[in-house]
N, C-alpha and C positions, 0 to 999 in steps of 0.2 A: 430498478427496472429500466429507468431512463438511460442508464449508461451501460447496460448489459452488453456482453460480448458473445457472439455466436461461435460455438465450437462444434465441430463434427467429430463424433467418436463412433467408430464402428457403423458408419452410415446412418447414425442417428444424430440429431441436433440437440445440443444442450446449451444453456445460457449460463455464463458465469459473470461475476462482478469484475470490474477492471482491477488490475493489480494495484493501482494507486489507491483504490478504496480498501482493498484488502490490507494494505500496509497501514493506512490510517486507522482502520478498525482495530487491528491488532494492538495499536497503541492505546485505544480506549479501554481494552480489556485489562491492561496494566500489569499483568503478572510478569515476572522475569522471563519466563518461557515465551510469552506472547511478544514481549519486546525483542527478544532474540530472534523470534520468527520474523517479525517485521523487518529487522535489520538484515536478516538473511535474504528475504525477498527483495529488499531494496538493492542489495549488492548483486544478487543474481540477475535482476532485470534493469540495472541502472542505465544501461545504454538504450533501453526501450521505453523507460518511464516518461510519461508526459509530466514534466515538472510543474506546469501550471495546473493541471488536473489534480496532482498530489497536493499542491498548496491549497486548492479549492476544498478538497475533502478534509485536509487538516484544519482549515478554518471552520468548516461546517461542523466537524466533530469536536472542535475546541481543543485541539491537541498540538497547535503550532509550537507553543513554547517547549513542550516536552520533546517533540520531534526535533526541533532545532538544537536542543541541548544534546541529544544523542548524536545528531548529525555532526555537530562541532566536536564532540568527544571522539567520535569514530572517524572524523575527517571524511565523511561521506560527501560525494558530489557527483 
C-alpha cells in the first residue's frame, strides 16, 4: 500500500503495486512460469525500473541471490 501507483482506467482510479515489487514477488513464487514472467517484466520495463527499489524489494523478499543468478545468466541490466 505504501508504494502503490495510481492508474486511471476509463475515468476510474485503481491502484497497482510498482513493477519492481511485481518482479520480486514473481521470484518468490518460484515456478518456472513465474520466473519467466518476472524476467519478461524486467526486460519490458528495464528502462523505467528503479534499480534501487528493485534491490530493496529483492532484499525484503529474500530473493537477491536467485534474482542475481538469473540476471547474470540472462545478462540483464
